[in-house]
N, C-alpha and C positions, 0 to 999 in steps of 0.2 A: 453475148456482145451489148453490153451499156453506154448511153449514151453520158458524157461528162453533163452533170448537171448544172457546171459552171457555166455551159455555153445555152442555157435555156433559159437561168433566172436571168432578171435585167439587172445592169448595175447599181449600188448605188449610189446617188452623185455626191460627190467629194467633198469632202466634209471640211477645205482646209481654209481658214479666214483671209481673206486680203492684208495685204500686207497694210500697216497704219495708214503709210504714201499712199498705198493706193484707194483706200478707202476716204481720206480725206479729202483725194483728188475727185473721187466720184462725188462726194458730196458737193462739194465745191460747182461743180458741172451743175448740180440737180438743181443746187439754189437758183442759177444762171438760168435750166434750160427755164423752170418754174417761173423765172419772172418774165422769162421772152413768152411764153406760151400767155400768160395770165395777161399781158399785152395784147397780145394776138390773139385772143379769145378761142384759146384752142384748149386740147387738155394735156398734150404733151407726152401721152402714151405712147407715140412713134419718139419719138426720141430718147425716152427712159426705158422703153423696153431693150433695145439695143446695149445704153449704158450699162443696165444690171445685168444682161448675158454676159458682155465682152467686158467690164473693168472686175464685176464682183465675180463672174465667172458665174452666173447663176444659171438653172434650166430653163428653158424658155416657157414653160409655165409657171414655174416660180415667178420669174420675171412678169409678165404677163398679170398674175392675180397683183404681185405688189405694186404694179405701176396703177394700178385701178385704186389700191387705198391712197396712193400719192396723189392724183387725178382726184379722188374724192375731198381731201384734204386742201389743195388747190380751190378747190370749187365752194369749200365753207369759207375760204379766206376772201374767195373774188365773189361771194353772194354779202359777206361781213360789209364790205367797201363799198358796192355799189346796189345793195340796200335802198339808204336813204336818198342814192341820187335819183333829181329829174330828170324829167327830158330836155334834150338840149332846145329841142322844134316846140314841145310843148311844157310849160313849167309845171301846169296842173298835174301830167300826168308823171307815175315812175317810171326809173327807165326800163324796169324790169319787168315787161308783160307776163304776170301772172298765167293769164287765160292762156296764154298760145306752150307755156311751159304745162301747164296741167295738163293742156291738149297733147304735147310731145312726151309727155314723161311714162306714160303705160306702155309704149311702142318700145320706147330706149329701154326701160326697164325688161319687158320682154327679148328684146336683141341681147339684152347683157346675158340674162338666162342661157338660152342659144346658144350665146358663142360659150359660157362655163362649161355645158356638156361636150362643147365640140373641142373646147383646148383639152376636155378628159380625154376624149376619142383621137384625136388625129396625133402621131407619132412629132415628137419637136421637129425633126427637119421639114415636114409638109408644115406644120405651122409657121417655120421659118421662112421657106418660102413664100406663105401665104404672104406674109406680114411683108414683104420685102418686095414684092410685087404690087401692094395698096399703098403701099409708103410711094412708093418709084411713081406711080399713076397720079396720087396724091399731089408729088409736088411738080410732073408737068403740068397738071392742069392751073395748079395754085400758082407757078410762075408763067403759064401762057394768060392769066386774068392779071397778072400780076403788070405785064408787059402792054396788055388792053389799056391802063389805065394811064 
């Protein structure tokens, strides 16, 4: 008696492309999300990942990786706009504090590397559950802070 190999092998992701209408709708939403995320000073990944997973039907691991590339592009655009800008209260200082950025960058890069390793090791349903939990907590804290002001 042998087990069926089909039951033990992982299934390949779907290779069907989304319809043109779905792709154009997702593109439009990405544009709006990028504009709002840049305005709010957030990366937008918490919004990109669900849209990539639901609208374009990409697996969670692929959605996370692709969203990182999209965030990088948004960050480059924001840097290009904000680099020449001066601080509103101290016109001699730049808006971007490069000392703080240099201080934070190594830990952010280390955290990203750990995240990549976890993304590969953790099953997709758990990844989705963790992302939903973190996004929910962030939304609650942001709403509470917004209501304070």
